[in-house]
N, C-alpha and C positions, 0 to 999 in steps of 0.2 A: 280691843274693846266692843265693837261692831257684832263679832262672831257671839261674846259674852250674854248680851242684850239681847238678838236672835233668837239663843237657846233659854233664855230665859221666859222671853215672848210665847215660844212654843209650848213651855211648859205651862203657863200659866192657858194659853189656847186647852190644851190634853186638859189642865184642870177644871176649864170650862163644863166642855162637851161631855166629861166623867160625870159632874154634878147633873146636869140637865135630862139624863140617861134615865128611863125608868128602871133600868135594871139598880141604878144607884138609887134613887129616892124609893125605892121600893123597899132596900136594904137598911133603908135609914128611919123606918116606920115599923116601931118594933108590934109585935104579936100581942093583941090583947090576951089569947086564949093558952099562951104561953107561959108559965112561970120562970122567970131567969134563977140559977140557981147556979154558983159558982164558975167553971171555966164557960156556960153560957151565959154567964153574967158580962164577961171580957167580951164574948166575940157579939155581941151588939156595938158594938163600938170600933172591933177591928175586926173586920169579914172580909173576905175575899177579895173585893172588889178596893179596898181602902188599902190593901199590902200591896194589890198590881199598880195601883196608881201609884204608889209611894215608889216600888222601884220604876216604873215610866221616870219619874220623875228627877231621881239617882243617876238613870243611865244620862237619860237628857243633860244633866248638871255635869256629868264626866266628859262627856261627849265636848258641850262648850268649851268647858274648862282646858282641854286639850286641844283643840282647836284653839284658841285665847294664844296658851302658850306657845305654840308650834305656829303663829301666824306669822310671822318672820320668814320662813323657814317655807310655809305653804306660799307666800306673796312676794320671793324673793326671785329678781328675775336674772336669769345667765346674766354672765359678762361675755361678751367676743373670742375670749381666749375660751370659755367650754363652750360655746358653740360649734366652734370650730374643728374637725380634727386634725388634728396636726401632730407632725411624728413624736414632737419633742414631750406629748401626752403618753404614748404609749412607753415612751421610752426615759423614765424614771430618774436614773444615772443621770440620763445628759442634762434632764432640767434643775437638777442637786448642785451639778456641779457647772450651771451656765447660768443660774439665778442670780440675780442681782446683790442677794446678803450675802451670797459665799464670795462677791465680788468683793466686795465691802471686808468684808471678813479678810479676805489675803489682804487687801492693800492693808491693813492692821498690822497683819503680820509682816508683810513685809518690810514696813516703816519702823516695826519695832526691832525688827534685826537690823535695818540699818544704824538706828541710833545706837544702837550694841557698840557696832563696828567702831563708829566714830568716836564712841567714848571710851574702847580699847585704842585708836590710835591718838587721841590726845592725851590717853591719859602715857601711853609708852614716847609721843613728843616731850611733854614734858618732863617725864625723869630721865630725857636721851638716851631713852633705848630704843626707840621705833628699829624694827628691821630693814634692813637693806634687799626686798625679797628678790627681785633682778638680779642683785649681787649672786645669792642665794642660789638662783638658778644658771648662771651665767648668762644672762641674756641682757640685751640691751632695755634701756627707758621705753623705746618706741619700739619695740617690737609687736609684733600679731599674734592672735591664739594661736593660728596655726604653729609658729615660731615656740611660742611657750610649752602647751604641747608636748611638740615633738622631741625639744629638750628634756622634758619632764621626765617622759617615757625613758630617754636615755639614761640620767641620773636614775632611777630607778633600777635599768638593770646593770649598773654598773656596781650599786653597791649592793643586790640585792645579796643574801646572807651567804648562798653557795656561792657566789664570786668574791667577795669580802669579806676578811675574817678579823676587822677590826672591831673596837669592844665601840667607837663610838657610831659604828652605825645606823642602828635604831637611833640615836638622836637625828643625825645627820637626815636621816630618811622621814623624822618627826618636821623638821625643819622646809625640806623641801616641799613635801605634803601639803602644810603652812603654806607655803608662799604660791604653791599653784593653786589652791582654793580661792586665794586673795586675790590673785595676779586673772585666773580666769574667769571669774566672774565682772562682768565690764562695773556693775554699779559697786562692789568694794571694789575695785582698781579706782575707781574715780576717785570712791572719798581716799583710799588711801595714797592716789599723787598727789593729792591736795596736802595731804598734813608732812607729806616726804617733802614735799619741794620745801611748805613754809620748814623743817625744821634743819634740811641745808644752807636756809637762805637761800 
């Protein structure tokens, strides 16, 4: 608002200086010896000085309006992050994947997946169809990740189409892949174990 007031005040001062100048005063006095007619009659009211003055006022008004609208950008102070030359500012990929917004989004996606897994295990338990993934892989319930991974690779080699001609090989591979997917993920395995223990009593 201050910018707009200053601009109007400047325009007023310029207008005063123009009105008090000799050239402006002489331009306002008509020549008694000259007979006005046609466009000459109009020029008595719209002379060159008037046009220049109008253009100056318009220019000041435009500049004042621009300064008023851009006041937030002009007066905005830089934050501590903007003032520092940080590596993350040059590496936008780092900033993208390590921003708080991205972390919140990852947490939301992760919680959604957990909810879907829990819902699936609950439904299978209620229908008495919750599979024994440990038995599918042939590992004990307290097997560690290394043991689970080793056993999964061994089964994949044994059930490879080049070695096994059984028609149910594809179905068996799908089952052990599902079992490995659940048991190799710590969060999914924890959720599965809770429902499996509840299903077997």
